[in-house]
C-alpha positions, 0 to 999 in steps of 0.5 A: 504475576509481578512482584513489584510495581508494574508501572512507576511513572515520574514523567508523562504517560498517555493512555493505558489499556489492559487488565491487571491480574494477580500482581502482588508486592510488599509494603508501600508498592503499588501496581501503578505508582504515578508521581506526575501525569497519566492519561486514561487508564482502562482495564479490569483490576483483579486479585492484586494484593499487597503483603506486609513485610518486616524488611520494608516496614519502618514501624508505621503500620497505618500509612495509607497506600494504593494496591492498584494505584497510588496517585501523587500526580494527575490521572485523567480517568479510570474505567474498569471493574475492581474485583477481589483485591486484597490488603494483607497487612493488618493494623497493629490493633488487630481491628482489621486491614490497614489503610491499603486502598485499591485506588489511593489518591493524593492529587488530581484524579478524574472520573472513576467508572466501574464496580468494586466487588469483594475487595478486602481493602478500602475501595477509594481513598481520597485526600485531594480531588476525585471526579465523578464515581459511577459503579456499584460497591458490593460485598467489600470488606472494608471502607468503600469510599473514604473521603477527606477532601473533594469528590464529584457525584457518586452514583451506584449501589452500596450493598453488603459492605462491612468494616471491622474498625472504629470510626469508619463506615462503608462510606466515610466522609470526613472533609471538615469543609461543608461549604466547598467539599460536600459529598453528593449522591446522584440518581439520574439514569437509574435507581440506587440502594444503600443497604446491608452495610455495617461496621463491627466495633468491639465485636458488636455489629452496627447497621450504619452505611455513612459516617459524616464528620464535623463540618461536613455535608451530604447531598442526595440529588434525585432527577428524572423520576429516579430515587435513592433508597437508604436502608442503613443508618447515617451517623455523625462521626464524633472525631474533631481534629485539633485544627478544625473549628466546629461550626456544625455537626453535619448537614443533609440535603435532598435536592433534584428537579422535583421528580425524584426522591430519597427514601430513608428506612433507618435513622439519621443521627445528629444531623444539625440541618436538613435541607429539602430543595426541589426534592422529596424526602421520604421516611419508610421502613424495611425488614432488617435482613440480619435481625429480622426486625424492621428498621424505620426512618427517622431522626435520632439524637439532636432535633435538626432544623428543617429548611424547605424550598419547593420541597416535600417531607413525606412521612405518610408511609402506612404507620404513625410515628413521631418526628422531632424537629428543632424548627421548620424554615420555609422559602417560597410557598410550595412546601409540603408535609405528608402524614398518615391519619389512623382514625381507628386508633385516634392517632396521626403522625406527630411532628414535634417542634422546639422553635416553631415554623417560619412560613407556611407548610401545606399539609397532605393527609393520608387516612389509613381507613375510611372511618368516621372521625366523629367529634374527635380531634386527632393531633398531628403537631406540637409546636411550643412557639406557635399559637396559630397554625402554620399548617394549611390543609392541601389534600386529604385522601382515604376518607369520603369527607373533608377535614379541618385543622383545629388549633389548640392555642393554649397547648400549642397543638394542631389537630385534624377534625371532621369538616362541618362537625360540631367540635371545639374549633367551631365554637372558637370560630364561632357560631355568631354569624349575625343572625342569632346569638351564640346561646340560642345557636348552642341550645338549638344544636344541643336539642337537635343532636339529642333528639336524634340520639333519643330516636336512635336509643343512644341515651345510655351508650357507653361508646358515646364520647360527646354526651353524658348519660341523661339521668338524675332528672330531679336535678333538672326539676330543681333548676326549673323551680329556681327559674320560676322563683326568680321570675326569669323569662325561661325558654324550654327547649328539647325533648321530654324525658318523662316529665323533664326537659333536657335543655332549658335557657333564659333568653333574657340573659347573655348566657343561661343554659341548664341541661339534664345530662352531665357533660362535665363527666366526659369533658376535658381540657383536651376535648371540652364539651361545647357548653363549657367552650361557649360559656367561656367564649360568651364571658370573653366576648362580654 
């Protein structure tokens, strides 16, 4: 129940042990003020607060200060819980509390261990150097961590923290030095969650947990089979001080020992670079506890450059989505992307690339149902820079058959097809194995398939995407007459349908095939009929 500083140090103090409860002071006064050296501080900090008093105010409402600790010197470590400490001073614009912080550090502060619950003030304000921070930040009504320079590892849950001010979030990282002062979240001994944090701007709620400023970097480092789950948005703080020369917006790194992962269930906005090194990045979704609608992991704003070194990018989450990337850079060979395949709706997760892939990516495919893909090509990547596939199939789960990757070099697309099925990739690969010519192989496959389909009474099936309805028999008879008139050597193949044969070919020519049915009705650039594919291939070969 002190009305001023409990401890004001301008010399050297060893360790301090004890609880700090119900202390209050006027503007600019902290429970502990340190201007030189203090050892370890151990104890709980509960119900301390600072009032604004016009007697002590000099016109600047936003000068930051500490409610519990203002450190202008060196403090070794702090251990304790920080509960319901309050900054009563209001900022001049009325958007929320001032910049009063439970712990305000301007010099050197070691590790901070403890939980921050229900504080109505900034939790930790750092403008110099703080060691590791271990503890949970729950239901605080201001910024949990405001970092302007260097903090060690951060390990803990961030849940239900709210901020009522512009350009701030529960975790605000504004170091402007991505090389020397990254903000690093570490999971090693437990799993952690960042969820239900938000800020209110002009009366509108935004579910954002992390603001990262220009030239900043954020790490999620997962080890010993642990993970971070991020249900809130990560956004770019669009404020550039005059002294900062912008080089990047911000970078996001997923690292570890290869056993853990970080799952993002909301958008990552305007990250310029995303790096996965010995780690795993997962996109998922989770119900929004405020709106009731699910939030979904993904990139928003600019398309980031994805760099992978022994990394995994996992978007196989039970639903299909589109991920926009600038390009993918791979180092070493063990880099994986996992996607969903929705055969029922002929969809897959789609990766859209603006500048291609450097290196090779191994693809893991998770089919949502064990259905027959038939002769469909289901696209999973669009790459404006590549004409050959940078993707190599690594594993397939959920179906009883194998898959191949099909390359559409003209449209720079890559798709999945049933292994061994008769689809366009077979014809470009092609059918010429030294034992027979392309035309004969094609005719044989046509007739074999048609014989099977006649037996199954599928001539007129409207669900048949591979063959047109065999009708208008007189056209075929006319073609036969032309063959005879030209004295061509004509080989007749296939099933008879009344008096008409389904397929005819002239073996004396490189490519001469006539068919009764009309493949042009269902052939398209996206899914060309084998007759057209092989005709063009034969022309190219000639």
